[in-house]
C-alpha distance (Angstrom), angle and dihedral (degrees) to the residues before:
residue distance angle dihedral
M1 . . .
H2 3.81 . .
L3 3.82 115.1 .
T4 3.78 115.8 -170.8
T5 3.81 94.3 -169.9
G6 3.80 98.4 32.6
R7 3.81 89.0 -130.9
I8 3.80 130.7 115.7
Q9 3.80 132.9 -169.0
S10 3.79 132.4 -173.4
V11 3.80 120.5 -124.6
D12 3.80 121.4 -164.5
Q13 3.80 116.8 -163.7
W14 3.78 127.3 -175.2
S15 3.77 136.4 157.8
G16 3.79 105.3 -53.9
G17 3.78 99.1 -1.9
V18 3.76 152.4 59.2
S19 3.79 133.6 -163.8
Y20 3.79 131.7 -169.2
G21 3.79 126.2 -143.7
E22 3.77 125.5 -144.5
E23 3.77 117.2 -72.7
F24 3.81 115.1 -107.4
D25 3.80 122.4 -154.2
L26 3.81 114.0 -145.0
G27 3.81 89.3 -163.4
K28 3.80 100.7 -119.2
E29 3.78 124.7 74.8
N30 3.81 127.9 -156.9
S31 3.81 93.2 24.4
A32 3.80 139.6 130.0
W33 3.81 115.1 -117.9
Q34 3.77 135.3 -165.9
V35 3.81 111.3 -138.3
G36 3.79 130.1 -156.6
I37 3.80 118.3 -166.8
H38 3.80 124.6 -165.1
C39 3.80 122.0 -178.2
G40 3.77 137.8 -174.4
A41 3.79 138.0 174.8
L42 3.79 120.1 -119.3
G43 3.78 128.3 -167.4
H44 3.78 124.8 -131.3
E45 3.83 118.3 -121.9
E46 3.81 107.9 -56.1
F47 3.82 94.3 -8.4
T48 3.80 120.3 97.7
P49 3.83 121.9 -132.1
S50 3.83 89.0 -103.4
I51 3.84 90.0 64.3
I52 3.80 103.4 34.6
S53 3.77 117.5 4.7
L54 3.75 132.9 -169.8
T55 3.77 116.6 -166.1
L56 3.78 116.7 -137.7
L57 3.80 114.8 -158.9
K58 3.79 126.4 -166.2
L59 3.79 115.8 -167.8
Q60 3.80 122.8 -166.8
F61 3.81 121.5 -166.3
W62 3.79 128.3 -166.0
L63 3.79 130.7 167.2
D64 3.81 116.6 -93.4
R65 3.81 105.9 -125.0
């Protein structure tokens, strides 16, 4: 992934709305990055992930050399 600013920001969209997370600076602009993405489903209170699921994403970035 090539990032000209070196910054990323999460965007969450759903029916009728959108929210933006805080901007995160990777510390190096105009660079190519390798990205690893891991995801998992979480339940909410007494509900299991099969009924109401929240998706947790973990992104890892490292410079492409």
